[in-house]
C-alpha positions as a printed NumPy array, in Angstrom:
array([[-116.187,  137.413,  -20.334],
       [-119.951,  137.287,  -18.466],
       [-123.149,  138.022,  -20.432],
       [-125.007,  140.611,  -18.553],
       [-128.238,  140.59 ,  -20.241],
       [-128.156,  137.256,  -22.617],
       [-131.545,  136.921,  -24.274],
       [-133.404,  138.922,  -21.86 ],
       [-135.702,  142.496,  -22.952],
       [-136.408,  145.35 ,  -21.199],
       [-140.035,  144.42 ,  -20.027],
       [-141.794,  148.027,  -20.644],
       [-140.612,  151.014,  -21.79 ],
       [-139.951,  154.364,  -19.69 ],
       [-143.19 ,  155.818,  -20.457],
       [-145.019,  152.278,  -20.227],
       [-143.39 ,  151.647,  -16.459],
       [-144.54 ,  154.913,  -15.406],
       [-148.019,  154.511,  -16.845],
       [-148.425,  151.462,  -14.75 ],
       [-147.071,  153.072,  -11.646],
       [-149.173,  155.748,  -11.758],
       [-152.249,  153.287,  -12.302],
       [-151.576,  151.466,   -9.071],
       [-151.382,  154.74 ,   -6.836],
       [-154.312,  155.984,   -8.694],
       [-156.086,  152.293,   -7.547],
       [-155.011,  152.284,   -4.32 ],
       [-157.954,  151.993,   -1.836],
       [-159.552,  154.216,    0.098],
       [-158.871,  152.066,    3.822],
       [-156.846,  149.142,    4.005],
       [-158.399,  145.733,    5.037],
       [-157.292,  143.845,    8.451],
       [-155.472,  140.53 ,    7.542],
       [-156.059,  137.559,    9.455],
       [-152.994,  136.529,   11.902],
       [-152.031,  132.841,   12.866],
       [-152.485,  132.743,   16.962],
       [-149.36 ,  133.445,   18.544],
       [-148.401,  130.429,   20.11 ],
       [-149.227,  128.169,   17.67 ],
       [-147.08 ,  125.962,   14.719],
       [-148.707,  128.508,   12.287],
       [-147.383,  131.433,   13.617],
       [-144.085,  130.188,   13.911],
       [-144.222,  128.975,   10.796],
       [-144.222,  132.917,    9.536],
       [-140.549,  133.609,   10.972],
       [-137.405,  133.4  ,    9.055],
       [-134.922,  133.024,   12.097],
       [-131.992,  135.486,   10.528],
       [-128.741,  135.509,   10.994],
       [-126.394,  138.088,    8.966],
       [-123.686,  139.573,   10.979],
       [-120.533,  139.763,    9.102],
       [-118.962,  138.203,   11.93 ],
       [-121.15 ,  135.499,   12.874],
       [-119.21 ,  132.45 ,   14.018],
       [-120.012,  128.483,   13.113],
       [-121.176,  127.857,   16.531],
       [-123.84 ,  130.764,   16.476],
       [-125.012,  129.166,   12.823],
       [-125.294,  125.822,   14.548],
       [-127.652,  127.534,   17.361],
       [-129.243,  129.59 ,   14.998],
       [-130.353,  126.383,   13.331],
       [-131.037,  123.968,   16.175],
       [-133.611,  126.576,   17.271],
       [-135.439,  126.996,   13.597],
       [-135.783,  123.137,   14.018],
       [-137.101,  123.342,   17.558],
       [-139.473,  125.942,   17.449],
       [-139.858,  124.943,   12.919],
       [-139.531,  128.186,   11.73 ],
       [-139.996,  128.786,    7.991],
       [-136.831,  128.74 ,    7.718],
       [-133.797,  130.321,    8.667],
       [-131.994,  133.09 ,    6.719],
       [-127.881,  133.788,    6.383],
       [-124.807,  135.087,    4.474],
       [-123.391,  132.793,    0.987],
       [-120.719,  131.721,    3.393],
       [-123.015,  129.993,    5.927],
       [-125.656,  128.22 ,    3.163],
       [-124.267,  124.829,    3.435],
       [-123.598,  124.024,    6.701],
       [-127.082,  125.627,    7.513],
       [-128.471,  123.209,    4.982],
       [-126.632,  120.113,    6.618],
       [-127.47 ,  121.351,   10.035],
       [-131.425,  121.116,    8.915],
       [-131.114,  117.96 ,    6.907],
       [-134.161,  115.754,    7.508],
       [-136.39 ,  118.923,    8.975],
       [-139.157,  121.153,    7.249],
       [-137.27 ,  124.156,    7.618],
       [-135.581,  126.409,    4.187],
       [-132.125,  127.485,    3.93 ],
       [-132.875,  131.205,    2.508],
       [-129.339,  133.286,    1.259],
       [-129.006,  136.911,    0.803],
       [-127.867,  137.838,   -1.76 ],
       [-126.128,  141.372,   -3.827],
       [-125.679,  142.375,   -0.165],
       [-124.255,  146.539,   -0.972],
       [-121.366,  146.273,    1.839],
       [-118.461,  145.619,   -0.012],
       [-117.746,  142.338,    1.597],
       [-116.668,  140.177,   -1.607],
       [-113.743,  138.583,   -2.003],
       [-110.431,  140.327,   -3.651],
       [-110.923,  137.637,   -7.002],
       [-114.758,  139.086,   -7.032],
       [-113.934,  142.567,   -7.812],
       [-110.515,  141.627,   -9.792],
       [-112.605,  139.465,  -11.927],
       [-115.404,  142.388,  -12.936],
       [-113.963,  145.709,  -11.887],
       [-111.875,  146.559,  -15.103],
       [-114.827,  145.299,  -17.691],
       [-117.944,  146.755,  -16.167],
       [-119.676,  150.354,  -13.977],
       [-120.278,  149.258,  -10.343],
       [-124.064,  148.955,  -11.406],
       [-123.306,  146.306,  -13.505],
       [-120.901,  145.004,  -11.208],
       [-123.339,  144.647,   -8.657],
       [-125.548,  142.578,  -11.018],
       [-122.928,  140.405,  -11.816],
       [-121.977,  139.538,   -8.426],
       [-125.64 ,  139.173,   -7.311],
       [-126.743,  136.873,   -9.815],
       [-123.242,  134.883,   -9.573],
       [-123.879,  134.841,   -5.32 ],
       [-127.63 ,  133.248,   -6.503],
       [-126.495,  130.499,   -8.246],
       [-123.668,  129.2  ,   -5.588],
       [-126.095,  129.593,   -3.029],
       [-129.065,  127.199,   -4.746],
       [-125.959,  124.785,   -5.818],
       [-125.325,  124.993,   -2.418],
       [-128.802,  123.954,   -1.088],
       [-130.929,  127.337,   -0.617],
       [-133.885,  126.941,   -1.69 ],
       [-135.235,  130.984,   -0.99 ],
       [-133.335,  133.94 ,   -1.96 ],
       [-133.474,  137.335,    0.102],
       [-131.823,  140.111,   -2.936],
       [-131.847,  143.549,   -2.469],
       [-133.175,  145.726,   -5.478],
       [-130.975,  148.317,   -6.947],
       [-132.347,  151.452,   -4.696],
       [-129.783,  153.831,   -6.018],
       [-131.04 ,  153.144,   -9.539],
       [-134.859,  153.279,   -8.534],
       [-135.118,  156.564,   -7.438],
       [-133.062,  157.615,  -10.261],
       [-136.189,  156.328,  -12.153],
       [-133.88 ,  153.472,  -14.118],
       [-136.715,  150.907,  -13.74 ],
       [-135.312,  149.076,  -17.141],
       [-132.013,  148.356,  -15.062],
       [-133.91 ,  147.647,  -11.97 ],
       [-136.518,  144.95 ,  -13.842],
       [-132.69 ,  143.776,  -15.185],
       [-131.49 ,  142.859,  -12.202],
       [-134.276,  141.212,  -10.919],
       [-135.149,  139.301,  -13.743],
       [-131.253,  138.034,  -13.794],
       [-131.529,  137.081,  -10.133],
       [-135.062,  134.841,  -11.123],
       [-133.404,  133.651,  -14.102],
       [-131.073,  132.252,  -12.649],
       [-132.637,  130.987,  -10.231],
       [-136.415,  129.569,  -11.339],
       [-139.024,  128.444,   -9.323],
       [-139.887,  126.776,   -6.82 ],
       [-136.56 ,  129.038,   -5.91 ],
       [-138.492,  131.625,   -3.89 ],
       [-137.27 ,  134.594,   -4.41 ],
       [-137.81 ,  138.171,   -1.947],
       [-136.847,  141.486,   -3.265],
       [-135.952,  143.715,   -0.468],
       [-136.878,  147.254,   -1.036],
       [-135.362,  149.675,    1.504],
       [-138.434,  151.517,    1.813],
       [-136.178,  153.527,    4.503],
       [-134.72 ,  154.994,    1.495],
       [-137.356,  155.492,   -0.688],
       [-140.473,  157.581,   -1.191],
       [-144.141,  156.584,   -1.284],
       [-143.802,  156.412,   -5.151],
       [-140.202,  154.835,   -5.138],
       [-142.425,  151.724,   -3.409],
       [-144.841,  151.546,   -5.86 ],
       [-142.319,  151.596,   -8.206],
       [-140.544,  149.003,   -6.338],
       [-142.906,  146.34 ,   -6.25 ],
       [-144.634,  146.518,   -9.313],
       [-140.826,  146.198,  -10.731],
       [-140.341,  143.34 ,   -8.649],
       [-143.751,  141.316,   -9.765],
       [-143.013,  142.227,  -13.572],
       [-139.779,  140.183,  -13.098],
       [-141.876,  137.398,  -10.98 ],
       [-140.191,  137.591,   -7.486],
       [-142.358,  135.792,   -4.789],
       [-142.247,  138.732,   -2.345],
       [-140.902,  142.478,   -1.779],
       [-139.653,  142.942,    1.737],
       [-139.304,  146.217,    3.598],
       [-135.491,  146.314,    4.521],
       [-132.119,  144.836,    5.184],
       [-132.753,  145.614,    8.757],
       [-129.352,  147.327,    8.709],
       [-129.806,  151.247,    7.58 ],
       [-132.38 ,  153.133,    8.572],
       [-136.236,  152.472,    9.506],
       [-136.956,  148.754,    9.773],
       [-140.15 ,  147.66 ,    8.585],
       [-143.523,  149.667,    9.043],
       [-147.311,  148.847,    9.49 ],
       [-147.576,  151.816,    6.838],
       [-145.554,  150.617,    4.439],
       [-146.541,  147.023,    4.602],
       [-149.803,  148.151,    3.502],
       [-148.743,  150.338,    1.095],
       [-146.881,  147.283,   -1.082],
       [-149.447,  144.771,   -0.107],
       [-151.673,  146.997,   -1.849],
       [-149.828,  147.113,   -4.876],
       [-148.752,  143.893,   -5.262],
       [-151.03 ,  141.065,   -7.136],
       [-152.664,  137.934,   -5.577],
       [-149.653,  135.71 ,   -6.171],
       [-146.896,  138.02 ,   -4.888],
       [-146.534,  138.055,   -0.971],
       [-144.938,  140.887,    1.75 ],
       [-142.31 ,  140.005,    4.1  ],
       [-141.609,  142.5  ,    6.777],
       [-138.595,  142.908,    7.989],
       [-135.848,  145.767,   10.338],
       [-136.613,  145.92 ,   13.693],
       [-139.829,  143.708,   14.219],
       [-138.798,  142.053,   18.01 ],
       [-142.043,  141.206,   19.995],
       [-145.51 ,  139.45 ,   19.037],
       [-147.55 ,  142.464,   19.511],
       [-145.103,  143.852,   16.322],
       [-145.493,  140.905,   14.427],
       [-149.599,  141.064,   14.854],
       [-149.225,  144.536,   13.222],
       [-147.466,  143.647,   10.112],
       [-149.176,  140.462,    9.452],
       [-152.637,  142.315,   10.474],
       [-151.098,  144.949,    7.329],
       [-150.802,  142.381,    5.507],
       [-147.351,  140.785,    5.89 ],
       [-147.079,  137.008,    5.528],
       [-143.528,  136.555,    6.394],
       [-141.635,  137.775,    9.448],
       [-137.526,  138.216,    8.742],
       [-136.15 ,  139.023,   12.753],
       [-133.394,  137.699,   14.433],
       [-135.48 ,  137.501,   17.985],
       [-137.488,  134.496,   16.687],
       [-136.878,  132.61 ,   19.719],
       [-137.731,  135.324,   21.609],
       [-140.85 ,  135.99 ,   19.865],
       [-142.309,  132.514,   20.193],
       [-141.457,  132.631,   23.759],
       [-143.663,  134.939,   24.425],
       [-145.871,  134.09 ,   22.206],
       [-146.459,  130.851,   23.555],
       [-146.471,  132.374,   27.479],
       [-149.694,  134.566,   26.374],
       [-151.398,  131.384,   24.581],
       [-150.723,  129.861,   28.282],
       [-151.894,  132.878,   30.105],
       [-155.328,  133.21 ,   27.418],
       [-156.265,  129.295,   28.246],
       [-155.574,  129.289,   31.918],
       [-157.805,  133.127,   31.8  ],
       [-160.289,  131.106,   30.128],
       [-160.054,  127.719,   32.09 ],
       [-160.657,  129.963,   35.433],
       [-163.478,  132.134,   33.852],
       [-165.126,  128.49 ,   33.073],
       [-164.691,  126.928,   36.254],
       [-166.298,  129.919,   38.043],
       [-169.301,  130.255,   35.674],
       [-170.119,  126.576,   36.943],
       [-168.985,  127.15 ,   40.84 ],
       [-172.165,  125.855,   42.523],
       [-174.423,  128.217,   44.534],
       [-173.89 ,  128.282,   47.931],
       [-176.512,  127.167,   50.094]])
């Protein structure tokens, strides 16, 4: 039987967790900074995008197209389900595009053999931990260099912080650095205090990013939540905005609020819109320069 906890120790007592969260909330700034954004239409802007396809009915052709688009536009990564990691890695070999895999998505999509293997021995919350940890291990073995895992937000809302920590730490221990670990908070399900707690627990478990949403339920990323998350985490961590980000302007708003990565299935549309805006700005600048240099009429 698989060990769930192994040598992993609980990071803090319940009282210590609460003190950590209260300190974070008390130290929030009265006003939030506006962060510098790469110029839309440039390679640095495209590098902020995780090009995403997580539909359960995604086809091989769609995955191939996703990878071709990511290679062509030089996105940071493609984000896919476990079943497509190996193909994505093969498609993107020789490029700088990373392959990210979602793990622990709670949609009942695990195979019957997975459920039978564990269900009789473990309660459902431990079952989720086991499957997420196993998915992470398989994804890394298949070539994924980034993992996007969903935090156990029902436990977070129940203030079972040590168990939430253990869940994340189990995936982190199974996929150590340099694998990039992003923890999805699913902010639409959480209160402000829950979001602060989720950020701090993810940081304690050595995650690299906190991410707003899966994009599959409730409200997606908001400027207010991104600002909050950015202000709570330490300088080692980053924020990924995901869920409902479909335009250049929405990307810019999230980046100004502190997001350094954007998860979206609209990456191609966004970079094309950005390129158009950049070209229009260049044309306008050129017209103005020509007008200013026009000879005076005699």
